[in-house]
GUSETOR-641817 format. One record per residue: x, y, z of N, C-alpha, C in turn. Coordinates in steps of 0.05 Angstrom, whole numbers. Example, Ala and Ser with C-alpha at 12.3 -4.5 7.8 and 13.67 -1.06 7.14 Angstrom:
2
SITE     n_x     n_y     n_z    ca_x    ca_y    ca_z     c_x     c_y     c_z
SITE     264    -114     156     246     -90     156     264     -66     156
SITE     257     -45     142     273     -21     143     258       1     157
END
This chain:
94
SITE     n_x     n_y     n_z    ca_x    ca_y    ca_z     c_x     c_y     c_z
SITE    -133     581    -711    -131     550    -706    -163     544    -707
SITE    -179     527    -716    -203     520    -715    -199     511    -687
SITE    -229     498    -669    -232     489    -651    -228     461    -648
SITE    -230     442    -671    -216     415    -667    -187     415    -666
SITE    -171     438    -685    -141     441    -678    -135     446    -645
SITE    -146     459    -641    -144     474    -611    -151     448    -588
SITE    -158     436    -591    -173     416    -579    -145     392    -580
SITE    -143     386    -604    -115     360    -609     -91     375    -596
SITE     -89     400    -598     -65     405    -593     -70     412    -555
SITE     -87     420    -550     -93     415    -514     -86     391    -509
SITE     -94     366    -528     -99     341    -509     -68     330    -509
SITE     -55     344    -528     -23     328    -537      -3     344    -515
SITE     -13     369    -505       2     388    -479      -4     374    -451
SITE     -30     363    -449     -40     353    -429     -26     325    -422
SITE     -22     303    -448      -9     279    -451      23     288    -444
SITE      36     300    -457      65     309    -446      62     314    -421
SITE      54     330    -400      51     344    -375      50     309    -365
SITE      35     295    -371      24     272    -358      54     260    -351
SITE      61     256    -382      89     235    -378     120     255    -364
SITE     107     279    -357     131     283    -340     130     282    -311
SITE     106     272    -304     102     265    -276     121     247    -266
SITE     141     254    -239     155     238    -230     137     212    -216
SITE     153     194    -219     145     168    -207     165     148    -201
SITE     161     118    -196     185     104    -191     177      69    -192
SITE     190      57    -195     186      29    -205     191      15    -180
SITE     175       2    -165     179     -22    -150     185     -54    -163
SITE     204     -62    -155     203     -91    -158     206    -112    -134
SITE     179    -127    -138     179    -147    -121     189    -170    -117
SITE     194    -186     -95     214    -213     -90     190    -229    -100
SITE     201    -253    -110     181    -279    -110     198    -308    -114
SITE     190    -326    -121     204    -350    -118     210    -367    -138
SITE     209    -352    -159     205    -365    -191     233    -353    -200
SITE     245    -336    -196     273    -317    -216     297    -328    -192
SITE     315    -338    -205     338    -337    -192     353    -301    -196
SITE     374    -310    -174     381    -278    -177     395    -272    -197
SITE     414    -286    -224     419    -278    -244     406    -264    -264
SITE     373    -279    -261     361    -273    -279     344    -237    -268
SITE     348    -235    -246     335    -212    -238     360    -190    -238
SITE     384    -199    -240     410    -176    -243     406    -185    -278
SITE     406    -199    -297     408    -191    -326     393    -173    -322
SITE     362    -179    -324     335    -162    -327     344    -133    -320
SITE     344    -128    -292     353    -106    -283     373     -82    -300
SITE     403     -98    -311     417     -84    -328     401     -74    -351
SITE     389     -86    -360     371     -89    -388     356     -68    -386
SITE     337     -64    -362     320     -39    -366     320     -16    -350
SITE     353     -18    -334     351      -2    -321     381      20    -330
SITE     396      -2    -344     425       7    -356     436      16    -334
SITE     447      -5    -317     463      -3    -288     489     -27    -284
SITE     501     -18    -269     528     -33    -269     520     -59    -262
SITE     538     -83    -262     528    -109    -242     531     -99    -221
SITE     541     -83    -205     541     -77    -178     515     -73    -162
SITE     511     -57    -179     482     -40    -169     453     -53    -179
SITE     464     -74    -208     438     -93    -209     441    -118    -181
SITE     462    -122    -170     466    -140    -152     460    -134    -127
SITE     466    -111    -122     450     -92     -97     418     -95     -96
SITE     409     -81    -118     379     -77    -114     368    -112    -114
SITE     385    -124    -129     374    -154    -127     370    -162     -98
SITE     391    -161     -90     397    -173     -54     373    -150     -35
SITE     369    -131     -45     351    -113     -27     319    -127     -33
SITE     318    -130     -60     288    -139     -64     286    -166     -49
SITE     309    -184     -45     309    -209     -41     303    -207      -5
SITE     316    -192       6     313    -187      36     292    -177      47
SITE     283    -152      32     258    -142      41     230    -142      29
SITE     238    -156      16     214    -165     -13     198    -148     -29
SITE     215    -127     -26     211    -102     -56     234     -84     -48
SITE     240     -68     -68     252     -49     -75     244     -27     -95
SITE     249       3     -97     247      15    -114     274       9    -130
SITE     271      12    -153     292       0    -167     299      25    -189
SITE     276      41    -188     282      62    -219     257      96    -198
SITE     274     113    -212     266     146    -205     264     153    -231
SITE     237     157    -241     241     179    -268     215     190    -271
SITE     210     203    -297     185     202    -302     167     177    -322
SITE     142     182    -314     125     166    -319     127     148    -336
SITE     142     161    -364     142     146    -380     170     130    -385
SITE     187     144    -369     216     119    -368     200     101    -349
SITE     185     104    -325     180      85    -310     161      63    -325
SITE     149      64    -336     132      48    -356     146      34    -372
SITE     175      45    -387     193      23    -400     204      16    -380
SITE     217      17    -364     230       3    -343     216     -33    -334
SITE     190     -15    -329     173     -42    -315     162     -53    -337
SITE     164     -51    -361     161     -68    -383     179     -96    -394
SITE     209     -74    -386     225     -87    -390     227    -111    -364
SITE     224    -100    -347     223    -123    -325     200    -146    -329
SITE     180    -129    -337     157    -156    -337     166    -173    -358
SITE     181    -170    -380     186    -184    -403     187    -214    -388
SITE     204    -222    -367     204    -247    -357     187    -250    -336
SITE     166    -233    -330     147    -240    -310     149    -226    -282
SITE     176    -217    -277     176    -203    -257     157    -183    -243
SITE     148    -189    -219     127    -163    -211     143    -137    -204
SITE     126    -122    -215     129    -101    -215     100     -70    -211
SITE     106     -55    -193      84     -29    -191     102      -1    -201
SITE      85      18    -202      87      44    -217      77      57    -185
SITE      90      78    -184      79      95    -158      83     119    -162
SITE      68     143    -162      68     167    -167      75     186    -135
END
């Protein structure tokens, strides 16, 4: 392998390692979205049951925020992106 190929391979390995970092998605309460909007988007983002989405939505509403997903950073980015499709406020923490 040439030097350039080795660098490309090393960069790919480092990128894959970064994607495996454990993280969590926080969802924040706001005054703009209905419970139904949030519940629907949670079901879409994390593929959960109606009951889990309702419980998470209530926690966000009553506490101001809630951890709605735990996983590797790549999945957290995907979940956060889906929630943000309707402008919900999210944050990813490591």
